[in-house]
PAZAPA-4460 file (N, C-alpha, C; in steps of 0.05 Angstrom, whole numbers, plus 32768, in hexadecimal, padded with zeros to 4 digits):
% residues 248
    n_x    n_y    n_z   ca_x   ca_y   ca_z    c_x    c_y    c_z   seq   type   mol
   8756   891A   86F8   8764   892F   8706   874F   8941   8714     1      M     A
   8754   8947   872D   8743   8959   873D   8753   8973   8742     2      I     A
   8748   8989   873D   8756   89A3   8740   8763   89A5   875B     3      A     A
   877D   89A9   875B   878C   89AD   8774   8790   8994   8784     4      G     A
   8788   897D   877A   878B   8964   8789   8799   894F   8778     5      Q     A
   87AF   8946   8781   87BE   8931   8773   87B5   8916   877C     6      R     A
   87AB   8906   8769   87A0   88EC   8770   87B3   88D5   8768     7      V     A
   87BA   88C5   877C   87CB   88AE   8778   87BB   8895   877D     8      L     A
   87BC   8882   876A   87B0   8868   876E   87C7   8854   8772     9      I     A
   87C4   8845   8788   87D8   8830   878F   87CA   8815   878E    10      V     A
   87D6   8802   8781   87CC   87E6   8781   87E0   87D5   8791    11      L     A
   87D9   87D0   87AB   87EB   87C0   87BC   87E8   87A2   87B7    12      P     A
   87FE   8794   87B3   87FD   8777   87AF   8814   876A   87BD    13      V     A
   8810   8751   87C3   8826   8741   87CF   8827   8726   87C1    14      R     A
   883F   871B   87C0   8842   8702   87B1   8835   86EA   87C0    15      L     A
   8837   86EA   87DA   882F   86D3   87EA   8812   86D4   87F3    16      G     A
   87FF   86DA   87E2   87E3   86DA   87EA   87DB   86C0   87F7    17      S     A
   87CD   86C1   880D   87C7   86A9   881D   87B6   8695   880D    18      T     A
   87A0   869F   8802   878E   868C   87F5   8796   8685   87D8    19      R     A
   87A4   8697   87CB   87AC   8691   87AF   87C8   869E   87AB    20      L     A
   87DD   868F   87B2   87F8   8699   87B0   87FF   86A2   8793    21      P     A
   880D   86B8   8792   8816   86C4   8778   87FF   86CD   8766    22      K     A
   87E7   86D2   8772   87D0   86D9   8761   87D5   86F3   8753    23      K     A
   87E5   8705   875E   87E9   871F   8751   87F5   871D   8736    24      A     A
   8804   8707   8731   8812   8704   8717   8807   86ED   8706    25      I     A
   87F0   86E2   870E   87E3   86CE   86FC   87DD   86DC   86E2    26      L     A
   87E3   86CD   86CC   87E0   86DB   86B2   87D6   86C9   869B    27      N     A
   87C1   86BB   86A1   87B4   86AA   868C   87A8   86BB   8676    28      K     A
   87A3   86D4   867B   8799   86E6   8666   87AF   86F3   8656    29      T     A
   87C8   86EE   865E   87DE   86FB   8650   87E7   8715   865F    30      G     A
   87D9   871C   8674   87E0   8733   8684   87DD   872B   86A2    31      R     A
   87F0   8733   86B3   87ED   872C   86CF   87D4   8737   86DB    32      P     A
   87C9   872A   86EF   87B0   8732   86FB   87B1   874F   8705    33      L     A
   87C7   8757   8712   87C9   8772   871D   87CB   8787   8706    34      V     A
   87D5   877F   86EF   87D6   8792   86D9   87BA   8797   86CE    35      V     A
   87A9   8783   86CE   878D   8787   86C6   8780   879C   86D9    36      H     A
   8785   879A   86F3   877A   87AD   8706   8786   87C9   8701    37      A     A
   87A0   87CA   86FC   87AD   87E4   86F7   87A3   87F0   86DD    38      A     A
   879D   87E0   86C9   8792   87EB   86B0   8777   87F9   86B5    39      D     A
   8767   87EC   86C6   874D   87F8   86CC   8750   8811   86DD    40      M     A
   8763   8811   86F0   8767   8828   8701   8771   8840   86F1    41      A     A
   8781   883B   86DD   878C   8850   86CC   8776   885E   86BC    42      A     A
   875E   8852   86BA   8748   885E   86AB   8738   8872   86BC    43      K     A
   873F   8875   86D5   8731   8889   86E6   8736   88A5   86DA    44      S     A
   8721   88B4   86DA   8724   88CF   86CE   8732   88E3   86E0    45      K     A
   8737   88DA   86F9   8744   88ED   870D   8761   88E6   8713    46      Y     A
   876A   88CF   870B   8784   88C5   8714   879B   88D4   8708    47      V     A
   87AF   88DA   8718   87C8   88E6   870E   87DE   88D2   870C    48      D     A
   87DE   88BD   871C   87F3   88A9   871C   87E9   888F   8726    49      Q     A
   87F2   8879   8719   87EB   885E   8722   8805   884F   8729    50      V     A
   8805   8843   8740   881D   8835   874A   8815   8819   8753    51      V     A
   8824   8805   874C   8821   87EA   8757   8836   87E7   876D    52      I     A
   882D   87E0   8785   8840   87DD   879B   8840   87C0   87A4    53      A     A
   8857   87B3   87A1   885A   8797   87A7   8871   8790   87BA    54      G     A
   8874   8777   87BF   8888   876E   87D3   889D   875B   87C8    55      D     A
   889E   8758   87AD   88B0   8743   87A3   88B8   874A   8786    56      H     A
   88D0   8743   877F   88DA   8749   8764   88CB   873A   874E    57      D     A
   88BE   8723   8756   88AE   8715   8742   8897   8726   8739    58      E     A
   888C   8736   874B   8876   8748   8743   8881   875E   8731    59      I     A
   8897   876A   8739   88A4   877F   8728   88A9   8774   870C    60      R     A
   88B5   875D   870A   88BC   8752   86F0   88A3   874C   86DF    61      N     A
   888D   8745   86EC   8875   873F   86DE   8867   8758   86D3    62      A     A
   8868   876E   86E2   8859   8786   86DA   886A   879A   86CA    63      V     A
   8884   8798   86CC   8895   87AB   86BE   888F   87AF   86A0    64      D     A
   8889   8799   8692   8884   879D   8675   886B   87AD   866E    65      P     A
   885B   87B2   8682   8841   87BF   867C   8840   87DD   8682    66      Y     A
   8857   87E8   868A   885A   8805   868C   8850   8812   86A6    67      G     A
   8847   8802   86B9   883E   880E   86D2   8856   8810   86E6    68      F     A
   8855   8826   86F4   886A   882A   8708   8867   8816   871E    69      Q     A
   887E   8809   8726   887E   87F6   873C   888F   8801   8752    70      Y     A
   8885   87FF   876B   8894   8806   8782   8897   87EE   8795    71      I     A
   88AF   87E8   879C   88B4   87D2   87AE   88AF   87DA   87CA    72      S     A
   889E   87CB   87D8   8897   87D0   87F4   889E   87B8   8805    73      T     A
   889F   87BD   881F   88A8   87A8   8832   8897   8790   8833    74      G     A
   88A2   877B   883F   8893   8762   8842   8884   8761   885D    75      E     A
   8887   8776   886D   887B   8776   8888   885D   877E   8888    76      Q     A
   8853   8787   8872   8838   8792   8872   8823   877D   8876    77      H     A
   880F   8784   8887   87F9   8771   888C   87E0   877A   887D    78      T     A
   87E1   8790   886F   87C9   8799   8860   87D2   87A9   8848    79      S     A
   87C0   87AB   8835   87C5   87BC   881E   87C8   87D9   8825    80      G     A
   87B9   87E2   8839   87BA   87FE   8841   87D6   8806   884B    81      S     A
   87E2   87F5   885A   87FD   87FB   8865   8811   87FB   884E    82      S     A
   880D   87EB   883A   881F   87EB   8823   881B   8806   8813    83      R     A
   8802   880F   8812   87FD   8829   8805   880B   883F   8815    84      C     A
   880A   883D   882F   8817   8852   8840   8835   8853   883B    85      A     A
   8841   883D   8836   885E   883D   8831   8864   884C   8816    86      E     A
   8852   8848   8803   8855   8857   87E9   8855   8875   87EE    87      V     A
   8846   887E   8802   8844   889A   8808   885F   88A6   8812    88      M     A
   8872   8894   8819   888C   889E   8821   889C   88A9   880A    89      D     A
   8894   88A1   87F2   88A4   88A9   87DA   8894   88B9   87C5    90      T     A
   8879   88B8   87C8   8868   88C6   87B4   8854   88D8   87C3    91      I     A
   8853   88F1   87BC   8840   8904   87C8   8825   8903   87B9    92      D     A
   880F   8905   87C8   87F5   8907   87BC   87E2   8913   87D0    93      A     A
   87CC   891E   87C6   87B7   8929   87D8   87A1   8915   87DE    94      D     A
   879D   8902   87CC   878A   88EC   87CF   8798   88D2   87C7    95      I     A
   8797   88BE   87D8   87A3   88A4   87D2   878C   8890   87D0    96      V     A
   878B   8882   87BA   8776   886E   87B5   8783   8852   87B6    97      V     A
   8778   8841   87C7   8781   8825   87C9   876E   8814   87B8    98      N     A
   8779   880B   87A1   876A   87F9   8790   8776   87DD   8793    99      V     A
   8765   87CA   879A   876F   87AF   879F   877B   87A4   8785   100      Q     A
   8793   8799   8788   87A0   878D   8771   8794   8774   8767   101      G     A
   8781   8768   8776   8773   8750   876D   8757   8756   8764   102      D     A
   8752   876F   875C   8738   8777   8751   873C   877E   8733   103      E     A
   873F   876A   8722   8746   8770   8706   8730   877D   86F6   104      P     A
   8717   877D   8701   8701   8789   86F3   86F6   87A1   8701   105      E     A
   8706   87AD   8712   86FE   87C5   8720   86F5   87DA   870C   106      V     A
   86DF   87E7   8712   86D3   87FA   86FE   86DF   8816   8703   107      Q     A
   86E8   8823   86EE   86F3   883E   86F1   86DF   8852   86FD   108      P     A
   86C5   884E   86F7   86B1   8861   8703   86AE   885C   8721   109      E     A
   86B4   8844   872A   86B4   883F   8747   86CB   884E   8755   110      H     A
   86E2   884D   8748   86F9   885B   8752   86F4   8879   8752   111      I     A
   86E8   8883   873D   86E1   889F   873B   86CE   88A7   8752   112      D     A
   86BB   8895   8758   86A7   889C   876D   86B4   88A0   8788   113      A     A
   86C7   888F   8790   86D4   8893   87AA   86E6   88AC   87AA   114      V     A
   86F2   88B2   8793   8702   88CA   8791   86F1   88E3   8794   115      I     A
   86DA   88E2   8786   86C8   88F9   8787   86BE   88FF   87A4   116      E     A
   86BB   88EA   87B4   86B3   88EE   87D0   86C7   88FE   87DF   117      A     A
   86E1   88FC   87D7   86F6   890A   87E5   86F7   8928   87DE   118      M     A
   86E7   8931   87CB   86E6   894E   87C6   86DA   895D   87DD   119      T     A
   86CC   894F   87EF   86C2   895A   8808   86D9   895A   881B   120      D     A
   86E4   8971   8824   86FC   8972   8834   86F8   8965   8850   121      P     A
   86DF   8960   8857   86DA   8953   8871   86DE   8935   8870   122      K     A
   86DD   892A   8858   86E0   890D   8855   86FD   8904   8856   123      V     A
   8703   88F2   8869   871F   88E9   886C   8724   88CF   885E   124      K     A
   870E   88BF   885A   8711   88A6   884D   86F6   889F   8840   125      C     A
   86F7   8894   8828   86DF   888C   881A   86E2   8870   880F   126      S     A
   86CB   8862   880C   86CC   8847   8801   86B2   8843   87F1   127      T     A
   86AE   882B   87E7   8698   8826   87D4   8687   880F   87DD   128      L     A
   866D   8810   87D7   865B   87FA   87DC   8648   87F7   87C4   129      A     A
   8640   87DF   87BE   862D   87DA   87A9   8618   87C6   87B4   130      S     A
   8601   87C4   87A8   85EC   87B2   87B2   85F6   8796   87B5   131      P     A
   85EF   8789   87CB   85F8   876E   87D2   85E6   875A   87C3   132      L     A
   85F4   8748   87B4   85E6   8732   87A7   85DA   8720   87BD   133      D     A
   85C0   871A   87BC   85B4   870A   87D1   85C2   86EF   87D5   134      P     A
   85CD   86E3   87C0   85DA   86C9   87C3   85F4   86CB   87D3   135      V     A
   85FE   86E4   87D7   8617   86E8   87E6   8612   86F1   8803   136      Q     A
   85F9   86F1   880B   85F3   86FC   8825   8602   86EE   883C   137      Q     A
   8606   86D4   8839   8612   86C5   884F   862E   86BC   8848   138      H     A
   863A   86C8   8834   8655   86C1   882C   8669   86D3   883C   139      N     A
   8678   86C8   884F   868A   86D8   885F   86A0   86E5   8850   140      P     A
   86A5   86DD   8837   86BA   86EA   8827   86B0   8703   8819   141      N     A
   8696   8707   881B   868A   8720   8810   8684   8732   8827   142      V     A
   8691   8749   8828   868E   875B   883F   8676   876D   883B   143      V     A
   8667   8771   8851   864F   8781   8850   8654   879B   8860   144      K     A
   8645   87B0   8859   8648   87C9   8868   862D   87D4   886E   145      V     A
   862A   87DF   8886   8612   87ED   888E   8619   880B   8891   146      A     A
   8607   881C   8887   860D   8839   8885   85FA   884A   8895   147      M     A
   8603   8861   889E   85F2   8875   88AB   85E4   8885   8896   148      A     A
   85D1   8896   889E   85C1   88A5   888B   85D3   88B8   887A   149      C     A
   85EA   88C0   8885   85FB   88D2   8876   860F   88C4   8864   150      D     A
   860C   88A9   8863   861E   889A   8852   8637   8890   885F   151      G     A
   863C   8898   8877   8654   888E   8885   8650   8872   888E   152      S     A
   8666   8863   8890   8665   8847   8897   865F   8844   88B5   153      A     A
   864C   8833   88BC   8647   882B   88D7   8656   8813   88DF   154      L     A
   8657   87FF   88CD   8665   87E6   88D3   8669   87D6   88B9   155      Y     A
   8680   87C8   88B9   8686   87B5   88A4   8686   8799   88B1   156      F     A
   867C   8785   88A2   867B   876B   88AE   867B   8755   8898   157      S     A
   8685   873E   88A0   8682   8727   888F   8667   871A   8892   158      R     A
   8659   8721   88A7   863D   8718   88AB   862A   872B   889D   159      S     A
   8611   8723   889A   85FE   8734   888E   85F5   874A   88A1   160      L     A
   85FA   8763   8899   85F0   877A   88A9   85E2   878D   8896   161      V     A
   85CB   8799   889F   85BD   8793   88B8   85AE   8778   88B6   162      P     A
   85A8   876D   88CD   8597   8755   88CE   857A   875F   88CD   163      F     A
   856C   8758   88B8   8550   8761   88B3   853D   874F   88C2   164      D     A
   8539   8754   88DB   852A   8741   88EC   850D   873D   88E2   165      R     A
   8500   8753   88DB   84E4   8752   88D3   84E0   8753   88B5   166      D     A
   84F4   874E   88A6   84F2   874F   8889   84E7   8769   887E   167      N     A
   84F3   877F   8887   84E9   8799   887F   84F3   87A1   8863   168      T     A
   8504   8791   8857   850F   8798   883D   8528   87A9   883F   169      G     A
   8536   87A7   8856   854F   87B6   8859   8563   87B1   8843   170      A     A
   8570   87C5   8839   8582   87C2   8823   859E   87BA   882E   171      K     A
   85AA   87A7   8820   85C5   879E   8829   85D9   87A6   8814   172      H     A
   85F0   87AD   881D   8605   87B7   880C   861F   87A7   880F   173      W     A
   862A   87A2   87F8   8644   8794   87F7   865A   87A9   87F7   174      R     A
   866E   87A6   8809   8684   87B8   8809   8698   87B0   87F4   175      H     A
   86A0   87C4   87E5   86B5   87C0   87D0   86CF   87CB   87DB   176      V     A
   86E4   87BB   87DB   86FD   87C2   87E8   870D   87D6   87D9   177      G     A
   8703   87EE   87D7   870F   8804   87C8   870E   881D   87DA   178      L     A
   8725   8829   87DF   8726   883F   87F3   8735   8857   87E8   179      Y     A
   872C   886F   87EF   873B   8887   87EB   8741   8894   8806   180      A     A
   8759   889D   880A   8762   88A8   8823   876F   88C4   8820   181      Y     A
   876D   88D4   8835   8780   88EA   8838   879A   88DD   8841   182      R     A
   87B1   88E6   8838   87CA   88DA   8840   87CE   88D9   885E   183      P     A
   87C7   88EE   886C   87CB   88EE   8889   87B9   88D9   8897   184      D     A
   87A1   88D5   888C   878F   88C1   8897   879A   88A5   8892   185      T     A
   87A5   88A1   887A   87B1   8887   8874   87C8   8881   8886   186      L     A
   87DA   8895   888A   87F0   8890   889C   87E7   888B   88B9   187      R     A
   87D4   889B   88C2   87CA   8897   88DD   87BE   887B   88E1   188      E     A
   87AE   8873   88CD   87A1   8859   88CD   87B6   8843   88D1   189      F     A
   87CC   8845   88C1   87E0   882F   88C2   87F1   882F   88DB   190      C     A
   87F0   8845   88EA   87FF   8846   8904   87EE   883C   891B   191      Q     A
   87D4   8839   8917   87C3   8830   892C   87C6   8811   8930   192      M     A
   87C5   8808   8949   87C5   87EB   894E   87AB   87DF   8944   193      P     A
   87AB   87C5   893E   8793   87B8   8937   877F   87B9   894D   194      Q     A
   8765   87BA   8946   8750   87BE   8959   873F   87A4   895C   195      T     A
   8730   87A2   8972   8721   8789   8977   870E   8780   8961   196      P     A
   86FE   8793   8956   86EB   878B   8941   86FA   8783   8928   197      L     A
   8710   8792   8922   8720   878C   890B   872B   876F   890D   198      E     A
   8735   8768   8924   8740   874E   8929   872B   8738   8927   199      Q     A
   8713   873E   8930   86FD   872A   8930   86F3   8725   8913   200      A     A
   86EF   873B   8904   86E4   8739   88E9   86FA   8735   88D4   201      E     A
   8713   873B   88DB   8729   873B   88C8   8723   874F   88B2   202      K     A
   871A   8767   88BA   8714   877D   88A7   8722   8796   88B1   203      L     A
   8737   879F   88A3   8748   87B4   88AD   8739   87CF   88AE   204      E     A
   8725   87D3   889E   8717   87ED   889D   8708   87F2   88B8   205      Q     A
   8703   87DD   88C7   86F6   87E1   88E1   8708   87F0   88F5   206      L     A
   8722   87F0   88F0   8735   87FE   8901   8730   881C   8901   207      R     A
   8729   8827   88E9   8722   8843   88E7   8709   8849   88F8   208      L     A
   86F4   8839   88F4   86DB   883E   8902   86DF   883C   8920   209      L     A
   86EE   8828   8929   86F2   8824   8946   8702   883B   8952   210      E     A
   8711   8849   8941   8720   8860   894B   8712   887B   8945   211      N     A
   86F9   8879   893E   86E9   8892   893A   86EE   88A1   8920   212      G     A
   86FB   8894   890D   8700   88A1   88F3   86EB   8898   88DF   213      I     A
   86D9   88AA   88D6   86C3   88A1   88C4   86CD   8899   88A8   214      P     A
   86BE   8887   889C   86C2   887F   8881   86A9   8885   8871   215      I     A
   86AC   8896   885C   8695   889C   884C   8691   8887   8837   216      Q     A
   8679   887C   8835   8673   8866   8822   8663   8872   880B   217      V     A
   866E   886D   87F3   8661   8875   87DA   8653   885D   87CF   218      V     A
   863A   885F   87C9   862B   8848   87BE   8629   884B   87A0   219      T     A
   862A   8834   8793   8629   8832   8776   8617   881B   876F   220      H     A
   8603   8820   875F   85F0   880B   8759   85FB   87F5   8747   221      Q     A
   8610   87FB   8737   861C   87E7   8726   862C   87D4   8738   222      E     A
   8625   87BA   8738   8634   87A7   8748   8652   87A7   8740   223      P     A
   8663   87A6   8754   867F   87A4   874F   8687   8787   8748   224      S     A
   8696   8783   8733   869F   8767   872D   86AF   875C   8744   225      P     A
   86AE   8742   8747   86BC   8735   875E   86DA   8737   875B   226      P     A
   86E8   8738   8772   8705   8736   8772   870E   8719   8770   227      G     A
   8728   8715   8771   8733   86FA   876E   8741   86F2   8787   228      V     A
   8736   86DE   8795   8742   86D3   87AD   8748   86B6   87AA   229      D     A
   873C   86A9   8797   8740   868C   8793   8746   8686   8775   230      T     A
   8750   866E   8770   8755   8667   8754   873B   8665   8744   231      M     A
   8725   865D   8752   870B   865C   8744   8703   8677   873B   232      E     A
   8707   868B   874C   8700   86A7   8745   8711   86B1   872E   233      Q     A
   872B   86A9   872F   873D   86B2   871A   8734   86A5   86FF   234      Y     A
   872E   868C   86FF   8725   867F   86E7   870C   868B   86DC   235      E     A
   86FA   8694   86EE   86E1   86A1   86E5   86E8   86BC   86D8   236      S     A
   86FB   86CA   86E4   8703   86E4   86D7   870F   86DF   86BC   237      F     A
   8720   86CB   86B9   872C   86C5   869F   8717   86BE   868B   238      V     A
   8703   86AF   8692   86ED   86A9   8680   86DF   86C2   8676   239      E     A
   86D9   86D4   8689   86CB   86ED   8682   86DD   86FE   866F   240      R     A
   86F7   86FE   8675   8709   870F   8666   870B   8704   8649   241      W     A
   870D   86E9   8647   870F   86DD   862C   86F6   86E2   861C   242      V     A
   86DF   86E2   8629   86C6   86E7   861A   86C6   8704   860F   243      R     A
   86D1   8716   861E   86D2   8732   8616   86E8   8738   8602   244      K     A
   86FC   8726   8601   8713   872A   85EF   8718   8711   85DF   245      H     A
   8705   8709   85CE   8707   86EF   85C0   871F   86ED   85AD   246      P     A
   872A   8703   85A4   8740   8702   8590   875B   8704   859D   247      T     A
   875C   8708   85B8   8775   870C   85C5   8782   86F1   85CC   248      C     A
***
């Protein structure tokens, strides 16, 4: 909880994920994937409310036994951010945090870091970056971010940025898909048409930059655990979870 600021965390999910359908409700651990993410989000020291926002009754039925509020949102959304914006039609908040529903190992301190950035009234949107694993430098599924001296984002890319032509030892950062917004900024963002760089990279956050809205990037030295986009990644998560919970 932040004095005078109500913090809402929304976990947007959809049933028909392109690469791994129904991944939000996969439950080989005994808990749906999105519930794992919601459990971690609820550990934030600043959060006032956690909501799962989905597009199908199968998701509602899967998460209802675990006590998290579920809000049904439309099937028309093309991004998690627009699904979060729909939640704002029924819930008031001063800071809205978009936590990916496919990030079951999201760290509460990472969520806290992007929320803390919003205590600066000039910041309209904040996100997170952690050091890029060298083996992921050329993986297009791992998004990279280049930052200005003040920590604001210069560019997000699936390619390696910056290109260290002379091997100067430039530091590379992995973007973690975790965002905090002012409600008005979130609504404005979702009303903007898609932009050329966004369409080229398939990265919605570029829409803000292309429209001149800065994104403050918080860096955290602790690597963020990977999200789940494929069955292989899900199986890896299950293995890690079982090792940590051998009696469950």
